[in-house]
C-alpha positions in Angstrom: -0.1 0.0 0.4 1.4 3.5 -1.1 2.6 5.6 1.8 0.1 8.2 2.1 -2.8 5.8 2.5 -0.6 3.8 4.8 -0.5 7.5 7.0 -4.1 7.8 7.0 -4.8 4.1 8.0 -2.8 4.9 11.0 -5.1 8.4 11.2 -8.5 5.7 11.0 -6.8 3.6 13.6 -6.0 6.9 15.7 -10.0 7.6 15.6 -10.7 4.8 16.6 -9.2 4.8 20.0 -10.3 8.8 20.4 -13.9 6.9 20.0 -13.3 4.6 22.7 -11.8 7.3 24.9 -14.6 9.2 24.4 -17.2 6.0 25.8 -14.6 5.1 28.6 -17.6 6.6 30.5 -20.7 5.4 29.1 -21.4 1.7 28.7 -23.1 1.8 25.5 -22.4 3.1 21.9 -21.7 6.4 20.9 -23.8 7.3 19.0 -26.5 6.1 21.9 -24.6 8.9 24.3 -27.1 10.9 26.2 -26.0 13.9 24.6 -26.3 12.3 21.3 -29.1 10.2 21.0 -28.9 9.1 17.9 -31.9 7.4 17.3 -34.7 9.5 18.9 -33.0 12.8 19.2 -34.3 16.0 17.2 -33.7 15.6 13.2 -33.6 18.7 10.7 -31.8 17.0 7.5 -33.6 17.6 4.4 -35.0 14.3 4.0 -36.5 14.2 7.4 -38.0 17.8 6.1 -39.0 15.7 2.8 -40.6 13.1 4.8 -42.6 15.7 7.2 -44.1 17.0 3.9 -45.1 14.0 2.5 -46.6 13.4 5.6 -48.4 16.2 5.6 -49.7 16.0 2.2 -47.8 19.3 1.1 -45.8 17.6 -1.3 -46.5 14.9 -3.5 -44.8 12.8 -6.1 -45.9 11.4 -8.9 -44.9 7.8 -9.5 -42.6 7.2 -13.3 -43.1 3.8 -14.7 -39.4 3.5 -15.9 -37.8 4.8 -12.8 -40.5 5.3 -10.1 -39.5 8.2 -7.5 -36.9 8.5 -9.2 -37.3 11.9 -10.8 -39.5 13.6 -8.1 -36.8 13.1 -5.2 -33.8 14.6 -6.9 -35.9 17.6 -7.9 -37.5 17.8 -4.4 -33.9 17.5 -2.6 -32.4 19.9 -5.7 -30.1 17.2 -6.8 -28.6 16.9 -10.3 -28.9 14.4 -12.8 -25.2 15.1 -13.5 -23.8 14.1 -9.9 -24.7 10.6 -11.6 -21.7 7.8 -10.2 -22.2 4.3 -11.4 -21.3 1.8 -8.7 -21.2 -2.6 -10.4 -20.2 -3.9 -6.6 -22.1 -6.0 -4.9 -22.4 -3.6 -2.5 -25.3 -2.0 -0.5 -28.6 -2.8 1.3 -29.9 -4.3 -2.3 -26.8 -5.6 -3.3 -28.4 -9.0 -4.5 -30.0 -7.1 -7.5 -26.4 -5.9 -8.7 -24.3 -6.2 -11.0 -21.5 -4.4 -14.4 -25.0 -4.8 -15.9 -27.7 -3.6 -13.2 -25.5 -0.7 -11.3 -25.9 1.0 -8.4 -26.3 4.9 -9.3 -26.1 7.0 -7.0 -26.9 11.1 -6.8 -25.7 13.4 -4.4 -24.3 17.2 -3.2 -22.6 18.8 0.2 -25.0 16.8 2.2 -27.6 14.0 0.7 -26.7 10.7 -0.9 -29.8 9.3 -3.6 -29.1 5.5 -4.5 -31.2 4.0 -7.3 -31.0 0.8 -8.7 -33.6 -0.4 -11.5 -35.8 -3.0 -10.8 -35.3 -2.5 -7.1 -37.6 -2.1 -4.8 -36.5 0.3 -2.7 -34.9 3.9 -3.3 -32.2 4.4 -0.5 -31.0 7.8 1.1 -29.1 9.5 3.0 -28.9 12.8 4.8 -26.2 14.4 7.1 -28.4 16.1 9.5 -26.0 19.0 11.5 -26.3 17.8 14.8 -27.4 14.3 14.6 -24.6 12.6 11.9 -25.8 11.1 9.0 -29.2 9.4 8.7 -30.5 6.5 6.6 -33.5 6.3 4.9 -35.9 3.9 1.5 -39.3 5.3 -0.2 -40.9 2.1 -1.3 -40.4 2.7 -5.4 -44.0 0.2 -5.4 -46.2 2.3 -2.8 -49.1 4.1 -4.2 -48.7 7.3 -1.7 -44.7 7.3 -1.3 -43.4 7.6 2.2 -40.1 8.1 3.3 -38.9 5.4 6.6 -35.6 6.0 8.5 -33.4 3.2 8.9 -31.1 2.4 11.7 -29.7 -1.3 10.6 -27.8 1.0 8.0 -25.3 1.2 10.9 -24.3 -2.3 10.8 -22.0 -1.0 7.8 -22.0 3.0 8.2 -20.4 3.3 12.1 -16.9 1.7 11.8 -13.4 3.1 10.8 -14.0 3.8 7.9 -16.7 6.4 8.7 -14.8 7.5 12.5 -16.5 5.3 14.5 -20.0 8.2 13.6 -23.0 7.5 11.4 -21.2 8.1 8.0 -20.7 7.8 4.6 -18.8 5.4 2.6 -16.7 6.0 -0.2 -14.4 2.1 -0.7 -12.3 0.9 -3.6 -13.4 -3.0 -3.9 -11.3 -5.1 -6.3 -14.5 -7.4 -8.4 -14.7 -9.9 -10.0 -17.1 -9.9 -13.4 -20.2 -10.5 -11.8 -19.7 -7.7 -9.4 -18.6 -9.6 -6.4 -16.6 -8.1 -3.9 -13.2 -10.0 -3.5 -11.7 -9.4 -0.1 -8.6 -11.4 -0.4 -7.0 -8.8 -3.6 -7.5 -5.9 -0.6 -10.3 -3.4 -0.4 -9.7 0.5 1.4 -11.8 3.6 1.9 -11.4 6.9 -0.6 -10.8 10.5 0.0 -9.0 13.5 -1.7 -5.3 11.7 0.0 -5.9 8.5 -2.2 -3.7 7.8 -4.7 -5.4 7.5 -7.9 -4.5 4.0 -8.5 -6.3 3.4 -5.2 -9.9 4.8 -6.5 -13.1 3.1 -7.7 -12.7 0.1 -7.8 -16.5 -1.5 -8.0 -17.8 2.0 -9.8 -17.8 2.9 -13.4 -15.4 5.7 -13.8 -16.0 7.3 -17.5 -14.8 11.5 -19.3 -15.6 13.4 -22.0 -12.7 12.3 -24.2 -10.3 10.2 -23.4 -7.1 10.9 -21.0 -3.9 9.5 -21.8 -3.2 9.7 -17.7 -6.1 7.3 -17.3 -5.8 4.4 -19.2 -7.5 1.4 -17.1 -4.3 1.0 -14.6 -4.4 4.6 -13.8 -7.4 3.6 -11.4 -8.9 0.8 -10.7 -12.6 1.5 -11.8 -14.5 -0.1 -14.1 -12.2 -3.4 -14.4 -12.7 -6.8 -13.4 -10.4 -9.4 -11.9 -10.2 -13.1 -12.4 -9.7 -16.0 -10.2 -5.7 -16.0 -11.5 -5.5 -12.1 -10.1 -5.5 -11.1 -14.5 -7.8 -7.5 -15.4 -10.3 -7.0 -18.1 -12.1 -4.2 -18.9 -14.8 -5.5 -20.8 -18.1 -4.9 -18.2 -16.8 -1.6 -19.2 -16.5 -2.3 -22.7 -20.5 -3.7 -22.6 -22.0 -0.9 -20.4 -20.8 1.9 -22.7 -22.3 -0.4 -25.7 -25.5 -1.4 -23.6 -27.5 2.1 -24.7 -28.2 2.5 -20.7 -30.8 5.3 -20.8 -33.1 2.2 -22.5 -33.0 0.0 -19.2 -34.0 2.4 -16.8 -31.0 4.9 -16.3 -31.0 8.2 -16.7 -27.3 8.4 -18.6 -24.7 6.1 -19.0 -22.5 9.3 -16.8 -20.4 8.4 -14.0 -17.8 11.4 -14.3 -14.2 11.2 -12.7 -14.6 14.8 -11.8 -17.4 14.1 -9.9 -16.4 11.3 -8.4 -13.0 12.8 -6.8 -15.8 15.4 -5.8 -17.3 12.6 -4.0 -14.0 11.1 -2.6 -13.6 14.6 -0.9 -16.5 15.5 0.4 -18.0 11.9 2.0 -15.1 12.2 4.6 -15.4 15.5 5.3 -18.9 14.7 6.4 -17.6 12.4 8.8 -15.0 14.7 9.9 -17.2 17.3 11.1 -19.7 14.8 12.6 -17.1 13.3 14.9 -15.8 16.8 15.8 -19.0 18.0 16.1 -19.7 14.9 19.0 -16.8 15.0 20.8 -17.4 18.5 21.7 -20.8 17.0 23.0 -19.1 14.1 24.9 -15.9 14.6 26.2 -14.0 18.1 27.5 -11.6 20.2 25.3 -8.4 18.1 25.5 -5.7 17.0 23.0 -7.8 15.2 21.6 -9.7 18.1 20.5 -7.2 20.1 19.2 -6.0 17.2 17.3 -9.4 16.5 15.5 -9.6 20.9 14.5 -6.3 20.3 12.8 -7.2 17.2 10.9 -10.3 19.2 9.6 -8.7 22.1 9.0 -6.1 20.6 6.9 -8.7 18.7 5.2 -11.1 21.6 4.5 -7.9 23.1 2.7 -6.5 20.3 0.8 -3.3 19.6 2.3 -1.6 16.7 1.2 -4.6 16.4 -1.9 -3.7 13.9 -4.9 -3.2 15.9 -7.8 -5.2 14.0 -11.2 -2.7 12.7 -13.6 -3.6 14.0 -16.3 -5.7 17.3 -17.0 -9.4 16.5 -17.1 -12.6 18.2 -18.3 -15.3 18.4 -15.6 -19.1 18.2 -16.5 -20.8 21.3 -17.7 -24.1 20.2 -15.9 -22.1 19.0 -12.4 -20.1 22.5 -12.4 -23.2 24.6 -13.0 -25.3 23.1 -10.2 -22.1 23.3 -7.5 -21.8 26.8 -8.2 -24.8 28.3 -8.0 -25.2 26.0 -4.6 -22.3 27.9 -3.3 -21.1 32.2 -2.5 -18.9 34.2 -4.4 -16.9 37.0 -3.3 -17.5 40.4 -5.2 -14.8 38.7 -8.0 -17.4 36.2 -8.7 -14.6 33.9 -7.1 -16.0 30.8 -5.0 -14.4 27.1 -3.5 -17.0 25.4 -6.1 -15.2 26.3 -8.9 -13.8 22.8 -10.6 -9.7 23.0 -11.8 -9.7 19.1 -12.7 -5.9 19.5 -13.7 -3.6 20.6 -10.9 -5.9 19.6 -8.1 -10.3 19.3 -7.5 -10.5 23.2 -6.9 -9.3 26.3 -8.5 -9.3 27.2 -5.4 -7.8 25.1 -2.9 -10.3 25.1 0.2 -13.7 23.2 0.7 -17.0 24.2 -0.4 -18.0 22.1 2.4 -17.4 24.8 4.9 -20.5 26.2 4.2 -22.0 23.5 5.3 -25.1 23.8 7.6 -22.8 20.4 9.2 -20.0 22.6 9.7 -22.7 26.3 10.8 -23.8 23.9 13.0 -20.1 23.3 14.8 -19.9 25.0 18.7 -18.4 27.8 18.4 -15.4 28.2 20.0 -14.6 24.6 17.8 -15.0 27.1 14.3 -13.0 29.6 15.6 -10.3 27.1 16.6 -10.5 25.6 13.7 -10.3 29.1 11.6 -6.9 29.8 13.7 -5.6 26.4 12.3 -6.8 27.7 8.4 -5.0 30.9 9.4 -2.0 28.9 10.1 -1.7 27.3 7.2 -2.5 29.9 4.7 -0.1 32.7 6.1 2.3 33.8 3.8 4.4 33.9 6.8 4.4 31.1 8.4 6.1 28.1 8.0 4.7 25.8 4.6 2.3 23.1 5.7 3.0 19.5 4.4 1.6 18.9 1.7 0.8 22.3 0.5 3.9 22.9 -1.9 1.9 23.1 -4.9 -0.2 26.1 -3.7 1.0 29.5 -4.5 1.2 32.0 -2.0 -1.4 33.9 -4.6 -4.3 31.2 -4.0 -3.6 31.5 -0.3 -4.3 34.9 -0.6 -7.0 34.5 -2.8 -8.3 32.0 -0.4 -8.3 34.1 2.6 -9.8 36.7 0.7 -12.6 34.6 -0.2 -13.3 33.2 3.4 -13.7 37.0 4.7 -15.9 38.1 2.1 -18.1 34.4 2.4 -17.8 33.4 5.9 -19.1 36.1 8.2 -17.7 35.0 11.5 -14.1 33.9 9.9 -11.3 35.8 11.8 -10.7 39.3 10.0 
């Protein structure tokens, strides 16, 4: 395993120890701590609000014969169809129906993910609640009167070292066979923007507008399957491209590499924010808290980001929908503008800093995160490891955008 990923594994192990320490005086699981009450505490995530609207009758859905309630749900939640990712590994609650010919489509933004499998009985939804972490829901595709049902059974997979021991998002790369079955003996790993690209996207389709020389089949783990003797093939990907996906229940055949990089980045950001929020509620400020504050600040600034192997062209619909949701300064600059040549974003600071969950952190925690960001961005401070590719102009622009678009960021 490569050095960058090895460091992340050690870091995840450290957070597992942190989680154990946070429960020293609490006999139950952390998400049922009296200060958290994940299962019964009040929720304010976007899917919970949509569920309430459906129950009150102020929102209704019309079922489509081809995709069920997918399009009304995406429209109600404001999710772009251009965010679609395709996962052909047999993972998830409806894994029996998933294979390279029938992948699971994921649609996402900064706080919600919707999973759709053609022919499956359920739509799957995950939403980041500002205080309660990630909540999970399903919607019966065959119901005459649709309703959203919260599912706590998902925690069997969605609370682990991969999610920093809080109910969170999973972004994993798996070696799979030509039926989509995961081959654990060949390895799997969690994915963030720190992960080298050859270790990303196993079990995913990865498409681009144009063929980039730097992304042949072994420059990442997407699009390929493994045989029993360890040989690889991209035949499932060729078959997928020739299958006219729109004719059998998909909105498109796209699973764009730039959208995948955004997904990698923000899923881990969601887990980091939840972890820090919960630590602030169940433990007194200590060295652990300070470390988590630094980790979040560095992650938001893409410290250690692995750049693309080749210049990429982001899908216009995905880029546009991201920019529309993200504040701009008076010069029109924002943290949603995609670079995709030297790094994911034009200005190396995460748009997740505008999320309701980040804003829901205690004020003193946010200020500590901001102070660390100022240290990293300061022209006078020693350069933080992993930021050598970020110029003084980049750092100055990030500071200017933050000060103009985040009212509580230090002046």
